[in-house]
The first five atom37 places (N, CA, C, CB, O) and aatype in JSON, in Angstrom:
{
  "aatype": [12, 16, 8, 12, 14, 2, 9, 0, 6, 12, 10, 15, 11, 0, 1, 6, 4, 7, 3, 14, 2, 6, 13, 9, 6, 18, 9, 14, 18, 0, 11, 12, 10, 7, 19, 1, 19, 3, 11, 6, 1, 7, 4, 13, 8, 10, 14, 14, 11, 11, 15, 2, 9, 7, 2, 14, 16, 10, 14, 0, 10, 8, 7, 7, 0, 10, 7, 7, 13, 12, 6, 12, 4, 7, 9, 9, 8, 19, 12, 10, 15, 12, 3, 0, 19, 0, 19, 14, 11, 19, 19, 3, 13, 15, 9, 3, 18, 19, 1, 0, 7, 1, 18, 5, 3, 16, 13, 0, 1, 4, 6, 9, 19, 1, 13, 7, 1, 11, 10, 19, 2, 10, 15, 19, 6, 0, 17, 5, 6, 3, 6, 0, 11, 14, 9, 0, 11, 0, 1, 0, 5, 12, 10, 19, 3],
  "atom_mask": [
    [1, 1, 1, 1, 1],
    [1, 1, 1, 1, 1],
    [1, 1, 1, 1, 1],
    [1, 1, 1, 1, 1],
    [1, 1, 1, 1, 1],
    [1, 1, 1, 1, 1],
    [1, 1, 1, 1, 1],
    [1, 1, 1, 1, 1],
    [1, 1, 1, 1, 1],
    [1, 1, 1, 1, 1],
    [1, 1, 1, 1, 1],
    [1, 1, 1, 1, 1],
    [1, 1, 1, 1, 1],
    [1, 1, 1, 1, 1],
    [1, 1, 1, 1, 1],
    [1, 1, 1, 1, 1],
    [1, 1, 1, 1, 1],
    [1, 1, 1, 0, 1],
    [1, 1, 1, 1, 1],
    [1, 1, 1, 1, 1],
    [1, 1, 1, 1, 1],
    [1, 1, 1, 1, 1],
    [1, 1, 1, 1, 1],
    [1, 1, 1, 1, 1],
    [1, 1, 1, 1, 1],
    [1, 1, 1, 1, 1],
    [1, 1, 1, 1, 1],
    [1, 1, 1, 1, 1],
    [1, 1, 1, 1, 1],
    [1, 1, 1, 1, 1],
    [1, 1, 1, 1, 1],
    [1, 1, 1, 1, 1],
    [1, 1, 1, 1, 1],
    [1, 1, 1, 0, 1],
    [1, 1, 1, 1, 1],
    [1, 1, 1, 1, 1],
    [1, 1, 1, 1, 1],
    [1, 1, 1, 1, 1],
    [1, 1, 1, 1, 1],
    [1, 1, 1, 1, 1],
    [1, 1, 1, 1, 1],
    [1, 1, 1, 0, 1],
    [1, 1, 1, 1, 1],
    [1, 1, 1, 1, 1],
    [1, 1, 1, 1, 1],
    [1, 1, 1, 1, 1],
    [1, 1, 1, 1, 1],
    [1, 1, 1, 1, 1],
    [1, 1, 1, 1, 1],
    [1, 1, 1, 1, 1],
    [1, 1, 1, 1, 1],
    [1, 1, 1, 1, 1],
    [1, 1, 1, 1, 1],
    [1, 1, 1, 0, 1],
    [1, 1, 1, 1, 1],
    [1, 1, 1, 1, 1],
    [1, 1, 1, 1, 1],
    [1, 1, 1, 1, 1],
    [1, 1, 1, 1, 1],
    [1, 1, 1, 1, 1],
    [1, 1, 1, 1, 1],
    [1, 1, 1, 1, 1],
    [1, 1, 1, 0, 1],
    [1, 1, 1, 0, 1],
    [1, 1, 1, 1, 1],
    [1, 1, 1, 1, 1],
    [1, 1, 1, 0, 1],
    [1, 1, 1, 0, 1],
    [1, 1, 1, 1, 1],
    [1, 1, 1, 1, 1],
    [1, 1, 1, 1, 1],
    [1, 1, 1, 1, 1],
    [1, 1, 1, 1, 1],
    [1, 1, 1, 0, 1],
    [1, 1, 1, 1, 1],
    [1, 1, 1, 1, 1],
    [1, 1, 1, 1, 1],
    [1, 1, 1, 1, 1],
    [1, 1, 1, 1, 1],
    [1, 1, 1, 1, 1],
    [1, 1, 1, 1, 1],
    [1, 1, 1, 1, 1],
    [1, 1, 1, 1, 1],
    [1, 1, 1, 1, 1],
    [1, 1, 1, 1, 1],
    [1, 1, 1, 1, 1],
    [1, 1, 1, 1, 1],
    [1, 1, 1, 1, 1],
    [1, 1, 1, 1, 1],
    [1, 1, 1, 1, 1],
    [1, 1, 1, 1, 1],
    [1, 1, 1, 1, 1],
    [1, 1, 1, 1, 1],
    [1, 1, 1, 1, 1],
    [1, 1, 1, 1, 1],
    [1, 1, 1, 1, 1],
    [1, 1, 1, 1, 1],
    [1, 1, 1, 1, 1],
    [1, 1, 1, 1, 1],
    [1, 1, 1, 1, 1],
    [1, 1, 1, 0, 1],
    [1, 1, 1, 1, 1],
    [1, 1, 1, 1, 1],
    [1, 1, 1, 1, 1],
    [1, 1, 1, 1, 1],
    [1, 1, 1, 1, 1],
    [1, 1, 1, 1, 1],
    [1, 1, 1, 1, 1],
    [1, 1, 1, 1, 1],
    [1, 1, 1, 1, 1],
    [1, 1, 1, 1, 1],
    [1, 1, 1, 1, 1],
    [1, 1, 1, 1, 1],
    [1, 1, 1, 1, 1],
    [1, 1, 1, 1, 1],
    [1, 1, 1, 0, 1],
    [1, 1, 1, 1, 1],
    [1, 1, 1, 1, 1],
    [1, 1, 1, 1, 1],
    [1, 1, 1, 1, 1],
    [1, 1, 1, 1, 1],
    [1, 1, 1, 1, 1],
    [1, 1, 1, 1, 1],
    [1, 1, 1, 1, 1],
    [1, 1, 1, 1, 1],
    [1, 1, 1, 1, 1],
    [1, 1, 1, 1, 1],
    [1, 1, 1, 1, 1],
    [1, 1, 1, 1, 1],
    [1, 1, 1, 1, 1],
    [1, 1, 1, 1, 1],
    [1, 1, 1, 1, 1],
    [1, 1, 1, 1, 1],
    [1, 1, 1, 1, 1],
    [1, 1, 1, 1, 1],
    [1, 1, 1, 1, 1],
    [1, 1, 1, 1, 1],
    [1, 1, 1, 1, 1],
    [1, 1, 1, 1, 1],
    [1, 1, 1, 1, 1],
    [1, 1, 1, 1, 1],
    [1, 1, 1, 1, 1],
    [1, 1, 1, 1, 1],
    [1, 1, 1, 1, 1],
    [1, 1, 1, 1, 1]
  ],
  "atom_positions": [
    [[33.92, -27.28, 8.76], [33.54, -25.95, 9.18], [33.82, -24.97, 8.04], [34.3, -25.54, 10.47], [34.92, -24.95, 7.49]],
    [[32.82, -24.15, 7.69], [32.99, -23.2, 6.6], [33.65, -21.93, 7.1], [31.65, -22.89, 5.94], [33.48, -21.52, 8.25]],
    [[34.38, -21.31, 6.22], [35.09, -20.06, 6.53], [34.15, -18.88, 6.35], [36.35, -19.88, 5.62], [33.59, -18.69, 5.28]],
    [[33.97, -18.08, 7.4], [33.16, -16.87, 7.32], [34.09, -15.72, 6.95], [32.41, -16.58, 8.67], [34.95, -15.34, 7.75]],
    [[33.92, -15.16, 5.76], [34.84, -14.1, 5.33], [34.7, -12.84, 6.19], [34.58, -13.76, 3.86], [33.63, -12.54, 6.71]],
    [[35.8, -12.12, 6.34], [35.75, -10.86, 7.08], [35.35, -9.73, 6.14], [37.11, -10.56, 7.75], [35.19, -9.94, 4.94]],
    [[35.18, -8.55, 6.69], [34.7, -7.41, 5.91], [35.63, -7.11, 4.74], [34.57, -6.17, 6.8], [35.17, -6.84, 3.63]],
    [[36.93, -7.17, 4.98], [37.9, -6.88, 3.91], [37.74, -7.86, 2.76], [39.34, -6.94, 4.46], [37.77, -7.47, 1.59]],
    [[37.56, -9.15, 3.07], [37.39, -10.15, 2.03], [36.08, -9.93, 1.26], [37.41, -11.57, 2.63], [36.05, -10.07, 0.04]],
    [[35.02, -9.59, 1.98], [33.73, -9.37, 1.33], [33.78, -8.17, 0.39], [32.63, -9.15, 2.39], [33.31, -8.25, -0.75]],
    [[34.36, -7.06, 0.87], [34.48, -5.87, 0.03], [35.37, -6.13, -1.18], [35.04, -4.71, 0.84], [35.05, -5.72, -2.29]],
    [[36.47, -6.82, -0.96], [37.39, -7.13, -2.04], [36.71, -7.98, -3.11], [38.64, -7.86, -1.49], [36.86, -7.72, -4.3]],
    [[35.96, -8.98, -2.68], [35.25, -9.85, -3.63], [34.23, -9.05, -4.44], [34.55, -11.01, -2.88], [34.11, -9.23, -5.66]],
    [[33.49, -8.17, -3.76], [32.47, -7.36, -4.44], [33.12, -6.41, -5.44], [31.64, -6.55, -3.41], [32.6, -6.21, -6.54]],
    [[34.25, -5.82, -5.06], [34.94, -4.89, -5.97], [35.52, -5.63, -7.16], [36.05, -4.13, -5.22], [35.45, -5.14, -8.29]],
    [[36.12, -6.81, -6.92], [36.72, -7.6, -7.99], [35.71, -8.0, -9.05], [37.38, -8.85, -7.43], [35.96, -7.88, -10.25]],
    [[34.54, -8.47, -8.6], [33.55, -8.93, -9.58], [32.63, -7.8, -10.03], [32.71, -10.06, -8.99], [31.8, -7.99, -10.91]],
    [[32.79, -6.62, -9.42], [31.98, -5.46, -9.82], [30.52, -5.57, -9.44], [0.0, 0.0, 0.0], [29.66, -4.94, -10.05]],
    [[30.23, -6.38, -8.41], [28.84, -6.58, -7.99], [28.7, -6.34, -6.49], [28.37, -8.01, -8.34], [29.05, -7.21, -5.69]],
    [[28.19, -5.16, -6.1], [28.01, -4.85, -4.68], [27.04, -5.82, -3.99], [27.5, -3.43, -4.52], [27.07, -5.94, -2.76]],
    [[26.19, -6.5, -4.75], [25.25, -7.45, -4.16], [25.98, -8.61, -3.49], [24.29, -7.98, -5.21], [25.45, -9.23, -2.56]],
    [[27.19, -8.91, -3.95], [28.01, -9.93, -3.31], [28.32, -9.53, -1.86], [29.33, -10.15, -4.1], [28.35, -10.38, -0.97]],
    [[28.54, -8.24, -1.65], [28.83, -7.73, -0.31], [27.56, -7.7, 0.55], [29.44, -6.31, -0.4], [27.6, -8.07, 1.73]],
    [[26.45, -7.27, -0.04], [25.18, -7.15, 0.69], [24.72, -8.5, 1.22], [24.11, -6.54, -0.22], [24.06, -8.56, 2.26]],
    [[25.05, -9.57, 0.52], [24.65, -10.91, 0.94], [25.15, -11.25, 2.35], [25.18, -11.94, -0.04], [24.58, -12.11, 3.02]],
    [[26.21, -10.59, 2.79], [26.8, -10.86, 4.1], [26.31, -9.92, 5.2], [28.29, -10.78, 4.01], [26.78, -10.0, 6.33]],
    [[25.37, -9.03, 4.88], [24.85, -8.09, 5.87], [23.44, -8.55, 6.25], [24.84, -6.61, 5.32], [22.5, -8.36, 5.47]],
    [[23.28, -9.16, 7.42], [21.99, -9.76, 7.78], [20.79, -8.81, 7.7], [22.07, -10.31, 9.16], [19.75, -9.2, 7.18]],
    [[20.92, -7.59, 8.2], [19.78, -6.67, 8.2], [19.41, -6.26, 6.77], [20.1, -5.42, 9.04], [18.23, -6.2, 6.42]],
    [[20.41, -5.98, 5.95], [20.15, -5.62, 4.56], [19.5, -6.79, 3.83], [21.45, -5.2, 3.84], [18.59, -6.6, 3.02]],
    [[19.96, -7.98, 4.11], [19.41, -9.18, 3.48], [17.96, -9.39, 3.93], [20.27, -10.42, 3.83], [17.1, -9.76, 3.13]],
    [[17.68, -9.17, 5.22], [16.34, -9.34, 5.76], [15.36, -8.36, 5.11], [16.34, -9.17, 7.28], [14.23, -8.72, 4.78]],
    [[15.79, -7.11, 4.93], [14.94, -6.11, 4.28], [14.75, -6.42, 2.8], [15.54, -4.71, 4.45], [13.69, -6.15, 2.23]],
    [[15.77, -6.98, 2.18], [15.72, -7.28, 0.76], [16.5, -6.29, -0.09], [0.0, 0.0, 0.0], [16.26, -6.19, -1.29]],
    [[17.42, -5.55, 0.52], [18.2, -4.53, -0.18], [19.04, -5.16, -1.28], [19.11, -3.76, 0.82], [19.69, -6.19, -1.07]],
    [[19.03, -4.54, -2.44], [19.82, -4.96, -3.58], [20.39, -3.71, -4.25], [18.96, -5.81, -4.58], [19.94, -2.6, -4.0]],
    [[21.36, -3.91, -5.1], [21.87, -2.83, -5.93], [21.38, -3.1, -7.34], [23.45, -2.72, -5.87], [21.6, -4.18, -7.89]],
    [[20.72, -2.12, -7.92], [20.25, -2.21, -9.3], [21.35, -1.6, -10.16], [18.86, -1.48, -9.52], [21.4, -0.38, -10.33]],
    [[22.22, -2.44, -10.69], [23.37, -1.95, -11.45], [22.94, -1.23, -12.73], [24.31, -3.12, -11.8], [23.62, -0.31, -13.19]],
    [[21.83, -1.63, -13.29], [21.33, -1.01, -14.52], [20.95, 0.46, -14.27], [20.11, -1.78, -15.05], [21.28, 1.33, -15.08]],
    [[20.27, 0.72, -13.16], [19.86, 2.09, -12.81], [20.93, 2.84, -12.03], [18.57, 2.06, -12.0], [20.88, 4.07, -11.94]],
    [[21.88, 2.12, -11.46], [22.93, 2.75, -10.66], [22.42, 3.26, -9.32], [0.0, 0.0, 0.0], [22.81, 4.33, -8.86]],
    [[21.53, 2.47, -8.7], [20.97, 2.87, -7.41], [20.64, 1.62, -6.59], [19.7, 3.76, -7.6], [20.8, 0.49, -7.05]],
    [[20.17, 1.84, -5.38], [19.75, 0.74, -4.52], [18.28, 0.42, -4.8], [19.95, 1.1, -3.02], [17.52, 1.27, -5.24]],
    [[17.91, -0.83, -4.53], [16.56, -1.3, -4.83], [16.02, -2.09, -3.64], [16.55, -2.18, -6.12], [16.7, -2.95, -3.08]],
    [[14.78, -1.77, -3.25], [14.08, -2.52, -2.22], [12.82, -3.1, -2.87], [13.73, -1.61, -0.97], [11.84, -2.38, -3.05]],
    [[12.84, -4.39, -3.21], [11.66, -4.98, -3.84], [10.52, -5.1, -2.83], [11.99, -6.35, -4.44], [10.77, -5.14, -1.62]],
    [[9.27, -5.17, -3.29], [8.15, -5.32, -2.37], [8.29, -6.62, -1.58], [6.81, -5.29, -3.14], [8.56, -7.68, -2.14]],
    [[8.09, -6.52, -0.28], [8.21, -7.68, 0.61], [7.17, -7.51, 1.71], [9.67, -7.81, 1.21], [7.11, -6.46, 2.36]],
    [[6.35, -8.52, 1.93], [5.25, -8.42, 2.89], [5.71, -8.02, 4.29], [4.52, -9.72, 2.96], [5.0, -7.31, 4.99]],
    [[6.89, -8.48, 4.7], [7.38, -8.16, 6.04], [7.75, -6.68, 6.19], [8.58, -9.02, 6.37], [7.96, -6.22, 7.31]],
    [[7.83, -5.93, 5.08], [8.14, -4.49, 5.13], [6.89, -3.62, 5.14], [9.02, -4.11, 3.96], [7.0, -2.39, 5.1]],
    [[5.7, -4.22, 5.18], [4.45, -3.47, 5.17], [4.14, -2.98, 6.59], [3.29, -4.33, 4.62], [4.24, -3.74, 7.56]],
    [[3.77, -1.71, 6.69], [3.38, -1.14, 7.98], [1.88, -1.0, 8.08], [0.0, 0.0, 0.0], [1.3, -1.28, 9.13]],
    [[1.23, -0.57, 7.01], [-0.22, -0.4, 6.98], [-0.79, -1.35, 5.92], [-0.62, 1.09, 6.69], [-0.71, -1.06, 4.73]],
    [[-1.37, -2.47, 6.36], [-1.86, -3.46, 5.39], [-3.12, -3.02, 4.64], [-2.13, -4.75, 6.08], [-3.44, -3.6, 3.61]],
    [[-3.84, -2.01, 5.14], [-5.05, -1.58, 4.45], [-4.74, -0.79, 3.19], [-5.91, -0.73, 5.38], [-5.53, -0.83, 2.24]],
    [[-3.61, -0.09, 3.14], [-3.28, 0.69, 1.93], [-2.77, -0.18, 0.78], [-2.23, 1.75, 2.27], [-3.27, 0.07, -0.32]],
    [[-1.91, -1.09, 0.84], [-0.82, -1.31, 1.78], [0.32, -0.31, 1.57], [-0.3, -2.76, 1.65], [0.57, 0.15, 0.45]],
    [[1.01, 0.01, 2.66], [2.11, 0.98, 2.62], [3.32, 0.43, 3.36], [1.68, 2.33, 3.22], [3.19, -0.38, 4.28]],
    [[4.49, 0.87, 2.94], [5.73, 0.48, 3.61], [5.75, 1.0, 5.04], [6.95, 1.01, 2.83], [5.24, 2.09, 5.32]],
    [[6.31, 0.22, 5.92], [6.52, 0.66, 7.3], [7.61, 1.73, 7.29], [6.9, -0.54, 8.24], [8.63, 1.57, 6.62]],
    [[7.4, 2.81, 8.02], [8.39, 3.88, 8.07], [9.74, 3.41, 8.55], [0.0, 0.0, 0.0], [10.77, 3.89, 8.08]],
    [[9.76, 2.46, 9.49], [11.02, 1.92, 9.98], [11.75, 1.11, 8.92], [0.0, 0.0, 0.0], [12.97, 1.15, 8.84]],
    [[10.99, 0.37, 8.12], [11.61, -0.4, 7.04], [12.21, 0.54, 5.99], [10.56, -1.35, 6.37], [13.31, 0.3, 5.49]],
    [[11.48, 1.6, 5.68], [11.98, 2.58, 4.72], [13.21, 3.29, 5.27], [10.89, 3.61, 4.36], [14.21, 3.46, 4.57]],
    [[13.15, 3.7, 6.54], [14.29, 4.35, 7.18], [15.49, 3.42, 7.26], [0.0, 0.0, 0.0], [16.62, 3.84, 7.02]],
    [[15.24, 2.15, 7.61], [16.32, 1.16, 7.68], [16.96, 0.92, 6.32], [0.0, 0.0, 0.0], [18.17, 0.78, 6.2]],
    [[16.11, 0.88, 5.28], [16.6, 0.73, 3.91], [17.52, 1.89, 3.55], [15.42, 0.65, 2.92], [18.61, 1.68, 3.02]],
    [[17.09, 3.1, 3.85], [17.87, 4.28, 3.49], [19.18, 4.34, 4.29], [17.05, 5.54, 3.72], [20.22, 4.72, 3.75]],
    [[19.12, 3.98, 5.56], [20.32, 3.98, 6.39], [21.31, 2.92, 5.89], [19.97, 3.73, 7.87], [22.51, 3.18, 5.81]],
    [[20.81, 1.73, 5.57], [21.67, 0.66, 5.03], [22.32, 1.1, 3.71], [20.86, -0.63, 4.82], [23.5, 0.85, 3.48]],
    [[21.53, 1.75, 2.87], [22.07, 2.25, 1.59], [23.23, 3.21, 1.85], [20.97, 2.96, 0.77], [24.27, 3.13, 1.19]],
    [[23.05, 4.12, 2.81], [24.1, 5.07, 3.14], [25.36, 4.39, 3.64], [0.0, 0.0, 0.0], [26.46, 4.73, 3.21]],
    [[25.21, 3.44, 4.54], [26.36, 2.72, 5.09], [27.09, 1.95, 3.99], [25.91, 1.75, 6.2], [28.31, 2.03, 3.87]],
    [[26.33, 1.22, 3.18], [26.94, 0.43, 2.1], [27.62, 1.35, 1.09], [25.87, -0.44, 1.4], [28.72, 1.05, 0.62]],
    [[26.97, 2.45, 0.75], [27.55, 3.41, -0.21], [28.88, 3.95, 0.3], [26.57, 4.56, -0.48], [29.85, 4.04, -0.45]],
    [[28.92, 4.33, 1.58], [30.16, 4.86, 2.17], [31.24, 3.78, 2.16], [29.91, 5.37, 3.61], [32.39, 4.06, 1.81]],
    [[30.89, 2.57, 2.54], [31.88, 1.48, 2.58], [32.45, 1.19, 1.19], [31.25, 0.21, 3.16], [33.65, 0.95, 1.05]],
    [[31.6, 1.2, 0.19], [32.07, 0.94, -1.17], [32.87, 2.1, -1.75], [30.89, 0.63, -2.08], [33.62, 1.93, -2.7]],
    [[32.7, 3.3, -1.16], [33.4, 4.5, -1.64], [34.74, 4.72, -0.95], [32.54, 5.71, -1.43], [35.56, 5.5, -1.44]],
    [[34.98, 4.04, 0.16], [36.21, 4.24, 0.94], [37.32, 3.32, 0.45], [35.94, 4.0, 2.42], [37.07, 2.24, -0.1]],
    [[38.55, 3.77, 0.67], [39.7, 2.89, 0.4], [39.91, 1.96, 1.59], [40.98, 3.72, 0.13], [40.24, 0.79, 1.43]],
    [[39.71, 2.5, 2.79], [39.9, 1.72, 4.0], [38.72, 0.76, 4.18], [40.05, 2.64, 5.23], [37.65, 0.94, 3.6]],
    [[38.95, -0.24, 5.0], [37.9, -1.21, 5.28], [37.45, -1.01, 6.72], [38.4, -2.68, 5.05], [38.11, -1.45, 7.66]],
    [[36.32, -0.34, 6.88], [35.76, -0.11, 8.2], [34.26, 0.11, 8.05], [36.43, 1.11, 8.91], [33.8, 0.67, 7.06]],
    [[33.52, -0.34, 9.03], [32.08, -0.1, 9.03], [31.85, 1.27, 9.65], [31.3, -1.22, 9.82], [32.2, 1.49, 10.81]],
    [[31.26, 2.21, 8.89], [31.02, 3.54, 9.46], [29.98, 3.47, 10.58], [30.56, 4.53, 8.37], [29.04, 2.67, 10.53]],
    [[30.18, 4.31, 11.57], [29.24, 4.39, 12.68], [28.32, 5.58, 12.44], [29.98, 4.52, 14.07], [28.79, 6.7, 12.2]],
    [[27.03, 5.35, 12.5], [26.06, 6.41, 12.26], [26.06, 7.34, 13.47], [24.63, 5.83, 12.0], [25.76, 6.92, 14.59]],
    [[26.39, 8.6, 13.24], [26.4, 9.62, 14.29], [25.05, 10.32, 14.32], [27.54, 10.65, 14.06], [24.5, 10.57, 15.39]],
    [[24.52, 10.62, 13.14], [23.24, 11.32, 13.03], [22.55, 10.86, 11.76], [23.44, 12.88, 13.04], [23.16, 10.75, 10.7]],
    [[21.25, 10.6, 11.89], [20.46, 10.21, 10.72], [19.1, 10.87, 10.86], [20.32, 8.64, 10.59], [18.35, 10.58, 11.8]],
    [[18.79, 11.75, 9.93], [17.54, 12.49, 9.98], [16.78, 12.23, 8.68], [17.79, 14.02, 10.19], [17.33, 12.39, 7.59]],
    [[15.52, 11.84, 8.81], [14.74, 11.48, 7.63], [13.46, 12.29, 7.56], [14.43, 9.99, 7.62], [12.79, 12.49, 8.57]],
    [[13.12, 12.74, 6.37], [11.85, 13.42, 6.11], [11.02, 12.51, 5.24], [12.07, 14.82, 5.43], [11.41, 12.17, 4.12]],
    [[9.86, 12.11, 5.75], [8.93, 11.29, 4.96], [8.05, 12.24, 4.16], [8.06, 10.34, 5.88], [7.24, 12.97, 4.74]],
    [[8.21, 12.24, 2.85], [7.55, 13.2, 1.99], [6.21, 12.68, 1.46], [8.46, 13.56, 0.82], [5.23, 13.42, 1.41]],
    [[6.16, 11.42, 1.08], [4.95, 10.78, 0.56], [4.85, 9.37, 1.13], [4.95, 10.73, -1.01], [5.83, 8.83, 1.64]],
    [[3.67, 8.79, 1.05], [3.49, 7.4, 1.49], [4.24, 6.48, 0.54], [1.98, 7.02, 1.56], [4.17, 6.63, -0.68]],
    [[4.94, 5.53, 1.12], [5.62, 4.52, 0.32], [4.67, 3.35, 0.11], [0.0, 0.0, 0.0], [4.31, 2.66, 1.07]],
    [[4.29, 3.13, -1.11], [3.36, 2.05, -1.44], [4.08, 0.69, -1.48], [2.67, 2.32, -2.79], [5.31, 0.63, -1.47]],
    [[3.31, -0.36, -1.53], [3.83, -1.72, -1.62], [4.24, -1.98, -3.06], [2.77, -2.77, -1.13], [3.52, -2.63, -3.82]],
    [[5.39, -1.46, -3.43], [5.93, -1.62, -4.78], [7.43, -1.39, -4.73], [5.26, -0.64, -5.79], [7.98, -1.08, -3.67]],
    [[8.09, -1.54, -5.85], [9.54, -1.34, -5.9], [9.9, 0.05, -5.39], [10.07, -1.55, -7.33], [9.28, 1.04, -5.77]],
    [[10.92, 0.09, -4.54], [11.41, 1.35, -3.99], [12.9, 1.44, -4.31], [11.15, 1.45, -2.43], [13.62, 0.45, -4.24]],
    [[13.33, 2.64, -4.65], [14.72, 2.86, -5.04], [15.32, 3.96, -4.18], [14.82, 3.21, -6.54], [14.6, 4.79, -3.63]],
    [[16.65, 3.97, -4.07], [17.33, 5.02, -3.33], [18.67, 5.32, -3.99], [17.54, 4.62, -1.85], [19.33, 4.45, -4.55]],
    [[19.03, 6.59, -3.9], [20.32, 7.03, -4.43], [21.01, 7.83, -3.32], [20.15, 7.9, -5.73], [20.39, 8.64, -2.64]],
    [[22.3, 7.57, -3.16], [23.1, 8.25, -2.13], [24.07, 9.21, -2.79], [23.86, 7.22, -1.25], [24.56, 8.97, -3.9]],
    [[24.35, 10.29, -2.08], [25.34, 11.25, -2.55], [26.18, 11.69, -1.36], [24.66, 12.48, -3.25], [25.66, 12.18, -0.36]],
    [[27.48, 11.51, -1.49], [28.38, 11.98, -0.44], [28.56, 13.47, -0.62], [29.77, 11.23, -0.48], [29.03, 13.93, -1.66]],
    [[28.17, 14.22, 0.4], [28.25, 15.68, 0.36], [29.66, 16.12, 0.74], [27.21, 16.32, 1.3], [30.23, 17.01, 0.11]],
    [[30.2, 15.5, 1.78], [31.56, 15.82, 2.22], [32.19, 14.59, 2.83], [31.56, 16.98, 3.24], [31.59, 13.91, 3.66]],
    [[33.41, 14.29, 2.41], [34.16, 13.16, 2.92], [35.34, 13.72, 3.7], [34.62, 12.19, 1.77], [36.4, 13.98, 3.12]],
    [[35.18, 13.91, 5.01], [36.24, 14.46, 5.83], [37.19, 13.38, 6.31], [0.0, 0.0, 0.0], [37.09, 12.22, 5.89]],
    [[38.12, 13.76, 7.2], [39.07, 12.78, 7.72], [38.39, 11.75, 8.6], [40.17, 13.48, 8.5], [38.75, 10.57, 8.58]],
    [[37.4, 12.2, 9.39], [36.71, 11.28, 10.29], [35.2, 11.21, 10.08], [36.98, 11.68, 11.7], [34.57, 10.21, 10.41]],
    [[34.64, 12.26, 9.53], [33.19, 12.29, 9.32], [32.83, 12.34, 7.84], [32.57, 13.49, 10.04], [33.5, 12.99, 7.04]],
    [[31.76, 11.63, 7.51], [31.21, 11.66, 6.15], [29.79, 12.2, 6.25], [31.25, 10.22, 5.47], [28.98, 11.7, 7.03]],
    [[29.5, 13.21, 5.46], [28.13, 13.74, 5.36], [27.56, 13.24, 4.05], [28.1, 15.32, 5.44], [28.21, 13.33, 3.01]],
    [[26.34, 12.7, 4.1], [25.73, 12.25, 2.87], [24.23, 12.46, 2.88], [26.04, 10.8, 2.64], [23.61, 12.63, 3.93]],
    [[23.66, 12.44, 1.69], [22.22, 12.54, 1.55], [21.73, 11.28, 0.83], [21.8, 13.84, 0.76], [22.45, 10.68, 0.03]],
    [[20.5, 10.9, 1.16], [19.88, 9.72, 0.56], [18.46, 10.1, 0.16], [19.9, 8.49, 1.54], [17.72, 10.66, 0.96]],
    [[18.09, 9.79, -1.07], [16.72, 10.04, -1.53], [16.11, 8.73, -1.97], [16.68, 11.07, -2.7], [16.74, 7.94, -2.68]],
    [[14.86, 8.49, -1.54], [14.13, 7.28, -1.94], [12.92, 7.68, -2.76], [13.71, 6.46, -0.69], [12.25, 8.67, -2.47]],
    [[12.62, 6.89, -3.78], [11.47, 7.13, -4.64], [10.9, 5.8, -5.1], [11.85, 8.02, -5.87], [11.48, 4.74, -4.87]],
    [[9.76, 5.87, -5.75], [9.16, 4.64, -6.29], [9.01, 4.72, -7.79], [7.81, 4.38, -5.64], [9.87, 4.21, -8.51]],
    [[7.98, 5.31, -8.3], [7.76, 5.32, -9.75], [8.56, 6.4, -10.47], [6.3, 5.51, -10.04], [8.99, 6.21, -11.61]],
    [[8.75, 7.55, -9.81], [9.37, 8.7, -10.46], [10.44, 9.27, -9.54], [8.3, 9.77, -10.81], [10.15, 9.73, -8.44]],
    [[11.67, 9.26, -10.01], [12.79, 9.76, -9.19], [12.6, 11.23, -8.83], [14.11, 9.57, -9.94], [13.14, 11.69, -7.82]],
    [[11.85, 11.97, -9.63], [11.61, 13.39, -9.36], [10.59, 13.58, -8.24], [11.12, 14.09, -10.62], [10.4, 14.7, -7.76]],
    [[9.93, 12.5, -7.81], [8.94, 12.56, -6.72], [9.38, 11.64, -5.58], [7.52, 12.17, -7.24], [8.87, 10.53, -5.44]],
    [[10.33, 12.12, -4.77], [10.81, 11.26, -3.68], [9.73, 10.98, -2.63], [12.02, 11.9, -3.0], [8.84, 11.8, -2.4]],
    [[9.84, 9.79, -2.01], [8.93, 9.46, -0.9], [9.59, 9.77, 0.44], [8.51, 7.98, -0.97], [8.91, 9.91, 1.45]],
    [[10.93, 9.87, 0.43], [11.66, 10.21, 1.65], [13.03, 10.77, 1.28], [11.8, 8.98, 2.58], [13.63, 10.4, 0.28]],
    [[13.5, 11.68, 2.14], [14.84, 12.25, 1.99], [15.53, 12.16, 3.34], [14.78, 13.73, 1.48], [14.92, 12.4, 4.38]],
    [[16.81, 11.82, 3.31], [17.55, 11.68, 4.57], [18.9, 12.39, 4.47], [17.74, 10.19, 4.93], [19.49, 12.52, 3.4]],
    [[19.36, 12.82, 5.64], [20.7, 13.38, 5.78], [21.39, 12.55, 6.86], [20.68, 14.93, 6.15], [20.78, 12.2, 7.87]],
    [[22.65, 12.25, 6.64], [23.36, 11.42, 7.59], [24.79, 11.9, 7.79], [23.36, 9.96, 7.13], [25.42, 12.47, 6.9]],
    [[25.26, 11.66, 9.0], [26.67, 11.86, 9.34], [27.16, 10.54, 9.86], [26.87, 13.03, 10.39], [26.54, 9.92, 10.73]],
    [[28.31, 10.09, 9.33], [28.88, 8.83, 9.74], [30.33, 9.01, 10.1], [28.73, 7.77, 8.65], [31.07, 9.74, 9.44]],
    [[30.73, 8.33, 11.16], [32.1, 8.37, 11.63], [32.87, 7.23, 10.97], [32.16, 8.27, 13.18], [32.5, 6.06, 11.09]],
    [[33.94, 7.58, 10.29], [34.81, 6.56, 9.69], [36.17, 6.66, 10.37], [34.94, 6.75, 8.13], [36.83, 7.7, 10.31]],
    [[36.56, 5.6, 10.99], [37.83, 5.59, 11.74], [38.79, 4.6, 11.2], [37.59, 5.31, 13.18], [39.9, 4.47, 11.72]]
  ]
}
């Protein structure tokens, strides 16, 4: 029987080797979407994946896949930024879809706006070819206990 590591072990391993992708490998939804960390660019990466297409005629990313990607990025970013080991609970997540997300590489960057005792406010921006032209922007509040 193989040992399934707990969250603390996963985070510790990712921090030790300096590769957040080690941690992402243990998150089923992030793995299903294809979420990765692009260490070279210092942001999250969602490679093109047929299961993430919403409109096959364009083809364009499904809004839910894009929203899920951005929410996962926020959760992972908060977890990697905290000293404590806890999965933040999403209290509020609001997303503005600015442009159509095409079937191509998509990137996201997170910024913690405020890290309170129990709540974390953060923003997430997703783009494709040009970071100055986001395809979606999100605001989130997460409970860290």
